[in-house]
C-alpha positions in Angstrom: 12.0 -7.6 4.9 10.9 -8.7 1.4 9.7 -12.3 0.9 12.3 -14.6 -0.9 9.3 -16.3 -2.6 9.1 -13.6 -5.2 12.6 -13.9 -6.4 12.3 -17.7 -6.3 9.3 -17.6 -8.6 11.3 -15.4 -11.0 14.3 -17.7 -10.8 12.2 -20.7 -11.6 10.6 -19.0 -14.6 14.1 -18.2 -16.0 15.3 -21.8 -15.3 12.1 -23.1 -17.1 12.8 -20.9 -20.1 16.4 -22.1 -20.2 15.4 -25.8 -19.9 12.8 -25.4 -22.7 15.4 -23.7 -24.9 18.0 -26.4 -24.3 15.4 -29.1 -25.0 14.2 -27.4 -28.1 17.6 -27.6 -29.6 18.0 -31.3 -28.8 15.3 -33.6 -27.8 12.3 -31.5 -29.0 13.7 -31.1 -32.5 12.7 -34.6 -33.4 9.3 -34.4 -31.7 8.5 -30.8 -32.5 9.9 -29.6 -35.8 10.0 -25.9 -36.7 8.0 -23.8 -36.1 6.3 -25.8 -33.3 9.4 -25.7 -31.1 9.6 -22.0 -31.4 6.0 -21.6 -30.6 6.5 -23.6 -27.5 9.4 -21.5 -26.3 7.5 -18.3 -27.0 4.5 -19.7 -25.1 6.6 -20.6 -22.1 8.3 -17.2 -22.1 4.9 -15.5 -22.4 3.5 -17.5 -19.4 6.6 -16.7 -17.3 6.5 -13.0 -18.3 2.7 -12.7 -17.5 3.3 -14.4 -14.1 6.3 -12.1 -13.3 4.4 -9.1 -14.4 1.4 -10.0 -12.4 3.5 -10.4 -9.3 5.3 -7.1 -10.0 2.2 -5.1 -10.7 0.5 -6.5 -7.5 3.5 -5.4 -5.5 3.5 -2.0 -7.2 -0.2 -1.6 -6.6 0.2 -2.5 -3.0 2.9 0.0 -2.5 0.8 2.7 -4.3 -2.2 1.9 -2.1 0.0 2.1 1.1 1.5 5.4 -0.2 -1.9 6.9 -0.9 -3.1 5.8 2.6 -0.1 7.3 4.2 -0.5 10.5 2.3 -4.1 10.7 3.3 -3.1 10.2 6.9 -0.5 12.9 6.7 -2.9 15.3 5.0 -5.5 14.7 7.7 -2.9 15.2 10.5 -1.6 18.4 8.7 -5.2 19.7 8.5 -5.8 18.8 12.1 -2.5 20.5 13.0 -3.5 23.7 11.1 -6.9 23.7 12.7 -5.3 23.2 16.2 -2.9 26.0 15.5 -5.8 28.3 14.5 -7.6 27.3 17.7 -4.5 28.0 19.8 -4.2 31.5 18.4 -7.9 32.1 18.9 -7.8 30.9 22.5 -4.6 32.8 23.2 -6.4 36.1 22.3 -8.9 35.5 25.0 -8.3 36.7 28.6 -11.2 35.5 30.7 -10.7 31.9 31.8 -14.4 31.1 31.3 -14.3 32.3 27.7 -11.2 30.2 27.1 -12.8 27.1 28.5 -16.0 27.7 26.4 -13.9 28.2 23.3 -11.9 25.0 24.1 -15.0 22.7 24.3 -16.5 24.3 21.1 -13.3 23.7 19.2 -13.0 20.2 20.6 -16.5 19.3 19.4 -15.8 20.8 15.9 -12.4 19.4 15.3 -13.4 15.8 16.4 -16.8 16.0 14.7 -18.5 15.0 17.9 -22.1 15.7 19.0 -21.2 17.1 22.4 -18.1 18.2 24.4 -17.6 18.9 28.1 -14.9 20.2 30.4 -15.2 19.4 34.1 -13.0 20.0 37.1 -12.6 17.5 39.9 -14.0 18.9 43.2 -14.0 17.6 46.7 -15.1 14.0 47.3 -16.8 12.5 44.3 -18.3 15.8 43.1 -17.4 17.2 39.7 -17.8 20.8 38.7 -18.7 21.3 35.0 -17.1 24.5 33.7 -18.1 24.5 30.1 -20.2 22.5 27.6 -20.9 22.5 23.9 -23.8 20.7 22.3 -27.5 20.3 22.9 -28.6 20.4 26.6 -30.0 16.9 26.4 -26.5 15.5 25.7 -25.5 15.9 29.4 -26.5 13.9 32.4 -28.4 15.5 35.3 -27.6 19.1 35.7 -24.1 18.8 34.4 -24.7 21.4 31.7 -25.2 24.1 34.4 -23.2 23.2 37.5 -22.2 20.3 39.7 -22.8 16.6 39.2 -22.1 13.7 41.6 -19.9 11.2 39.8 -16.2 10.5 39.5 -16.1 9.2 35.9 -16.2 11.4 32.8 -18.8 9.1 31.2 -21.2 9.9 34.0 -21.4 13.5 32.8 -22.9 12.6 29.4 -26.4 11.3 28.8 -26.4 7.5 28.0 -27.1 8.1 24.3 -24.0 10.2 23.9 -21.6 7.8 25.6 -21.2 5.6 22.5 -18.4 7.5 20.9 -16.6 8.8 23.9 -13.1 10.2 24.0 -11.5 11.6 27.2 -8.3 13.6 27.8 -7.1 14.5 31.3 -6.3 18.1 32.3 -2.9 17.6 33.9 -0.7 20.1 35.7 2.4 18.4 36.9 1.4 15.3 38.7 -2.1 16.7 39.5 -5.2 15.9 37.5 -7.4 19.0 37.4 -10.3 17.4 35.5 -11.2 16.2 32.1 -12.0 17.3 28.6 -14.3 14.8 26.9 -16.3 14.5 23.6 -19.2 12.2 23.0 -21.3 11.0 20.1 -24.5 9.1 19.5 -23.0 6.8 16.9 -20.3 4.2 17.2 -17.0 5.5 16.0 -13.3 4.8 16.3 -10.8 7.5 17.0 -7.3 7.8 15.5 -4.1 8.6 17.4 -4.3 12.1 15.9 -7.7 12.6 17.4 -6.4 11.8 20.9 -3.4 14.1 20.3 -5.8 16.9 19.3 -8.0 16.5 22.4 -4.9 16.2 24.6 -3.5 19.4 23.2 -6.7 21.2 23.9 -6.8 19.8 27.4 -3.3 21.0 28.0 -4.2 24.5 26.9 -7.2 24.5 29.2 -5.1 23.2 32.1 -2.6 26.0 31.6 -5.4 28.6 31.5 -6.9 27.3 34.7 -3.6 27.2 36.5 -2.7 30.7 35.2 -6.1 32.0 36.4 -5.4 30.4 39.9 -2.0 32.0 40.1 -3.3 35.4 39.0 -6.0 35.3 41.7 -3.4 34.4 44.3 -1.2 37.3 43.1 -4.2 39.7 43.3 -5.0 38.5 46.8 -1.3 38.9 47.8 -1.2 42.4 46.3 -4.4 43.3 48.2 -2.9 41.9 51.4 0.3 43.7 51.0 -1.5 47.0 50.3 -3.6 46.5 53.4 -0.4 46.0 55.4 1.1 49.1 53.9 -2.0 51.2 54.7 -1.9 49.7 58.2 1.7 50.7 58.7 1.0 54.2 57.3 -2.0 54.6 59.7 0.0 53.3 62.7 3.1 55.4 62.3 1.2 58.5 61.0 -2.4 59.0 61.9 -2.5 56.7 64.9 0.6 58.2 66.6 -0.6 61.7 65.9 -4.0 60.9 67.4 -2.3 59.5 70.4 -0.3 62.7 70.7 -3.5 64.7 70.3 -5.2 62.7 73.1 -2.2 63.4 75.4 -2.1 67.0 74.6 -5.9 67.5 75.1 -5.6 66.0 78.5 -2.7 68.3 79.3 -4.7 71.3 78.1 -7.6 70.4 80.4 -5.3 70.1 83.4 -3.6 73.4 82.6 -6.9 75.2 82.3 -8.0 73.7 85.6 -4.8 74.9 87.2 -5.4 78.4 85.7 -2.3 78.2 83.5 -4.0 79.7 80.4 -0.8 80.7 78.6 0.6 77.2 78.8 -2.8 75.9 77.7 -2.8 78.2 74.7 0.7 76.9 73.7 -0.5 73.4 74.0 -3.6 74.2 71.8 -1.3 75.6 69.2 0.6 72.3 69.1 -2.7 70.5 68.9 -3.6 72.6 65.9 -0.3 71.7 64.2 -0.9 68.0 65.0 -4.4 68.2 63.5 -3.0 69.8 60.3 -0.5 67.0 60.1 -3.2 64.4 60.4 -5.2 66.2 57.8 -2.2 66.1 55.4 -1.6 62.4 56.1 -5.3 61.6 55.4 -5.2 63.6 52.1 -2.0 61.8 51.1 -3.5 58.3 51.8 -6.7 59.2 49.8 -4.8 60.7 46.9 -2.5 57.7 46.7 -5.4 55.3 46.7 -7.3 57.3 44.1 -4.3 58.0 41.8 -4.7 56.8 38.2 -2.6 53.8 37.0 1.0 54.7 36.1 0.6 52.9 32.8 -1.8 55.7 31.6 1.0 58.3 31.7 4.8 58.7 31.7 6.5 58.0 35.0 8.0 61.6 35.1 4.4 63.0 34.9 3.2 61.0 37.8 6.2 61.9 40.0 5.8 65.6 39.1 2.2 65.4 40.2 3.2 64.0 43.6 5.9 66.7 43.9 3.4 69.4 43.2 1.0 68.1 45.8 3.8 67.8 48.3 5.0 71.3 47.8 1.4 72.7 48.3 0.7 70.7 51.5 4.1 70.9 53.1 5.0 74.5 52.0 8.4 73.3 50.9 10.1 74.3 47.7 10.6 71.3 45.4 12.6 70.9 42.2 12.0 67.9 39.9 14.8 67.2 37.4 14.3 64.6 34.6 17.0 63.8 32.0 16.2 63.6 28.3 16.1 59.8 28.1 13.6 59.6 31.0 11.1 62.4 30.1 8.6 60.1 28.3 9.6 56.8 30.0 6.7 54.5 30.6 7.1 51.5 32.9 4.9 48.5 33.9 2.1 49.2 36.4 3.8 47.2 39.1 7.1 49.1 38.8 5.4 52.5 38.5 3.2 51.8 41.6 6.2 50.9 43.7 8.4 53.8 42.5 5.6 56.3 43.3 5.0 54.8 46.7 8.7 55.0 47.6 9.0 58.6 46.4 5.8 59.4 48.4 7.2 57.7 51.5 10.4 59.7 51.2 8.5 63.0 50.8 6.3 62.1 53.8 9.3 61.6 56.0 10.8 64.9 54.8 7.6 66.7 55.8 7.4 65.0 59.2 11.0 64.8 60.3 13.5 66.7 58.1 12.4 70.3 58.8 13.7 71.1 55.3 13.2 74.2 53.2 14.0 72.6 49.8 13.7 69.2 48.2 15.1 67.9 44.9 13.8 64.9 43.0 16.1 63.5 40.2 14.9 60.9 37.7 17.3 59.4 35.2 18.3 56.3 33.3 21.7 54.8 34.0 22.0 52.2 31.2 19.0 49.9 31.7 18.6 51.0 35.4 16.1 53.6 36.6 17.6 55.9 39.2 15.4 58.1 41.4 16.8 60.3 44.1 15.0 62.4 46.7 17.3 64.9 48.5 16.4 67.5 51.2 18.4 70.2 53.0 16.9 69.3 56.4 18.5 68.4 59.6 19.5 64.9 58.5 20.1 61.9 60.8 22.8 59.4 61.7 22.0 56.2 59.6 24.0 54.1 62.1 21.9 55.3 65.0 18.7 53.8 66.2 16.2 54.6 63.4 13.2 54.5 65.8 13.6 58.3 66.5 13.3 61.0 63.9 13.3 58.6 61.0 10.7 55.8 61.6 12.1 52.4 61.1 8.9 51.3 59.4 9.4 53.9 56.6 12.8 52.6 55.7 11.6 49.0 55.9 8.6 49.7 53.8 10.7 51.3 51.1 13.3 48.5 51.2 10.5 45.9 50.8 8.9 47.8 47.9 12.2 48.1 46.1 12.9 44.4 46.5 9.5 43.6 45.1 10.5 45.0 41.7 14.0 43.8 41.8 15.5 47.1 42.9 17.3 48.5 45.9 17.1 51.7 48.0 19.8 53.3 50.2 20.1 56.4 52.3 22.9 58.9 52.8 22.6 61.4 55.6 24.4 63.2 58.3 23.1 65.4 61.2 22.7 68.9 59.9 23.4 68.0 56.2 20.1 66.7 54.9 19.2 63.3 53.6 19.2 61.6 50.2 17.1 58.6 49.4 18.2 56.8 46.2 16.2 54.1 44.4 17.7 52.0 41.6 15.5 49.7 39.6 16.6 47.5 36.6 13.8 47.6 34.1 12.7 47.1 30.5 10.8 50.3 29.6 7.4 49.9 28.0 8.0 53.1 26.0 10.8 55.7 26.1 10.9 58.7 23.9 13.8 61.2 24.2 12.4 64.7 24.5 14.3 67.0 26.9 12.2 68.5 29.6 12.5 69.8 33.0 9.1 69.8 34.8 
């Protein structure tokens, strides 16, 4: 609110001029004849005008100084914002978390014109793990420039000479403090609000990168664990059961030979040979699945056709792969592709082991934004309502259901004894790339 003293001073000046003018026409005429009375009035007006002008100019100068100061602050904040934006883009282009943290401390030191910058993560107890530094080695206390340092306070991480101009921002994720991002200088200096905001923004980016790296490591560990469980299920239901069967048959062959029943022993040996061939095919399937190239390197139809060709060669079953025009060059994300190929492979494995089929058809098509994959055979089929522990192993159906659910899809079976089986997978997806070029592999 403006001070009333300014207006009061102007009002007094006007009143003074009015009083002098009135007096000049009455009392002063006798004492001050013309032109002295006029000179007096002019002098009074001049004094009042100078005083009012001085007051006005000072106010204007004050406003101009405040405006220049504000403009300078805004320009500085805009420059800092642009620099922070450039830093954000540069950091976003990095993938390795250590590179991101090193870039973060480098930019923090540069943007805040500090002599040293450091990013540390809180470890167990009072130990602090230093992840990245920027500045001369002598700027950091102990061995904080290379690893761990005992000390719970950020200032303990800097050498004493660099703690003079210290500014610290916490690395926060939710209600957890992951560590600190700090800058230090050898000279005394005061930081503005914009400086703290800049450091806090960089600390926030670093916290996101650290948390994202942790989540990615967890996802990789989970993926490895799931893959191990899948391989264990494959080995248990396939190779392990066949080896148990081989062991039983071999004992039976020995007993038959001892009993002189050579013909029965020969029959059992033939069954043993068939079981050995089955194990051989299973082992080749597992190895080829583990050694297969990532699906992102080729269209999904190409990868499915490769699996179909390998299946036809090993199982001696005629196979027909049909791909519609929209799906011929479809590329999907690696996760989706991996699960789709695993489900198709599982369906074909069960055809070979249990269906006694002479022909298999694989149909791949897009239904709107949903990928549909069908695997049909002309084998002996089964009753879906019956106990699946017989000809169609329960683990196979369960594994396919779990894989489909992992990518947001679903899988169902249609079958009847003597009429074959169809496994149908549906997956909603956003294709990475799809080019319409009709083909029928």
